[in-house]
C-alpha positions as CSV (number, residue, x, y, z in Angstrom):
1,M,-22.2,70.3,-3.6
2,K,-25.1,68.0,-3.2
3,H,-26.8,66.5,-0.2
4,S,-28.9,63.4,-0.8
5,V,-30.5,60.8,1.4
6,R,-28.5,58.0,-0.2
7,K,-25.4,58.1,-2.3
8,A,-26.9,55.8,-4.9
9,M,-29.9,58.1,-5.4
10,D,-29.6,60.9,-7.9
11,L,-32.2,63.2,-6.4
12,A,-30.7,66.0,-4.3
13,V,-32.3,67.1,-1.0
14,V,-30.4,70.3,-1.4
15,G,-27.8,71.4,-4.0
16,V,-25.5,74.4,-4.0
17,A,-23.1,75.5,-6.8
18,V,-20.6,78.4,-6.5
19,A,-18.4,80.1,-9.0
20,F,-15.9,82.6,-7.6
21,S,-13.2,84.9,-8.8
22,F,-11.1,87.4,-7.0
23,D,-8.7,90.3,-7.4
24,P,-5.3,89.0,-6.2
25,G,-3.9,92.5,-5.7
26,L,-6.7,93.6,-3.5
27,Q,-7.5,90.2,-2.1
28,K,-11.2,90.8,-2.7
29,C,-14.0,88.9,-4.3
30,Q,-14.5,90.2,-7.9
31,E,-17.4,88.0,-9.0
32,V,-19.4,85.3,-7.4
33,K,-22.4,83.2,-8.5
34,I,-24.3,81.1,-5.9
35,V,-27.0,78.8,-7.3
36,L,-29.4,76.9,-5.0
37,G,-31.2,73.7,-6.1
38,A,-34.1,71.7,-4.7
39,V,-35.1,74.6,-2.4
40,G,-37.6,76.2,-4.9
41,P,-39.6,75.2,-7.9
42,I,-36.4,75.5,-10.1
43,P,-32.7,76.2,-9.4
44,F,-32.1,79.9,-8.8
45,R,-29.3,82.3,-8.0
46,A,-29.0,83.7,-4.4
47,I,-28.6,87.2,-5.6
48,R,-28.6,88.9,-2.2
49,A,-26.0,86.5,-0.9
50,E,-23.9,87.2,-4.0
51,T,-24.2,90.9,-3.5
52,M,-23.0,90.6,0.1
53,L,-19.7,88.9,-1.0
54,R,-18.9,90.8,-4.2
55,G,-16.2,93.5,-3.8
56,K,-15.3,92.5,-0.2
57,K,-12.3,90.9,1.4
58,V,-13.2,87.3,2.1
59,D,-12.8,85.8,5.6
60,E,-14.6,83.3,7.7
61,G,-17.0,85.8,9.1
62,L,-18.1,87.0,5.6
63,I,-18.5,83.5,4.4
64,S,-20.7,82.7,7.4
65,Q,-22.8,85.8,6.8
66,T,-23.2,85.0,3.1
67,A,-24.3,81.5,3.8
68,H,-26.9,82.7,6.3
69,L,-28.2,85.2,3.8
70,A,-28.5,82.4,1.2
71,T,-30.8,80.5,3.7
72,E,-33.1,83.6,3.7
73,E,-33.4,83.4,-0.1
74,A,-34.3,79.7,-0.1
75,R,-38.0,78.8,-0.2
76,P,-37.9,75.0,0.5
77,T,-40.9,72.9,0.8
78,S,-41.3,69.8,2.8
79,D,-41.7,66.4,1.1
80,I,-41.1,62.8,1.7
81,R,-37.3,63.3,1.4
82,A,-36.8,66.2,3.8
83,G,-38.6,69.0,5.8
84,G,-38.4,72.6,4.8
85,E,-36.4,73.7,7.9
86,Y,-33.9,70.9,7.4
87,R,-33.4,71.9,3.8
88,R,-32.9,75.5,4.9
89,E,-30.2,74.5,7.3
90,M,-28.5,72.4,4.6
91,V,-28.5,75.5,2.4
92,R,-26.5,77.3,5.0
93,V,-24.1,74.4,5.6
94,L,-23.5,73.6,1.9
95,T,-23.2,77.3,0.9
96,H,-20.6,77.8,3.6
97,R,-18.7,74.7,2.5
98,A,-18.9,75.6,-1.2
99,L,-17.7,79.1,-0.7
100,K,-14.9,78.1,1.6
101,Q,-13.8,75.3,-0.8
102,A,-13.9,77.8,-3.8
103,W,-11.8,80.2,-1.8
104,M,-9.3,77.5,-0.9
105,D,-9.1,76.3,-4.5
106,L,-8.1,79.8,-5.5
107,G,-5.2,79.5,-3.2
108,E,-6.3,82.5,-1.2
109,G,-8.0,80.5,1.5
110,R,-5.3,81.0,4.1
111,T,-7.5,83.4,5.9
112,P,-10.6,81.3,6.7
113,A,-10.1,78.7,9.4
């Protein structure tokens, strides 16, 4: 997921990518990768957020906690396109959306509202 000032512009204000797998028998997250872009010098993985989700049963509360933890890992700077605090909030929003969408795409998203 990418948030940019204009749709025609290729530069992201914030970018979030999520890869997700789960154990259908246990209904738990097996593996997750969360990558944050434009909130540090280079794109990087939100390792602490990934660890929070891995091995747990996914629900709306856990998705929200994971998204919040991802914001703590981001180190955005302010520039002409956006301020640091705005970028941090967009990390939370986009991480939440990306995790929820990935969960829904797996067909197990019946739990999150």
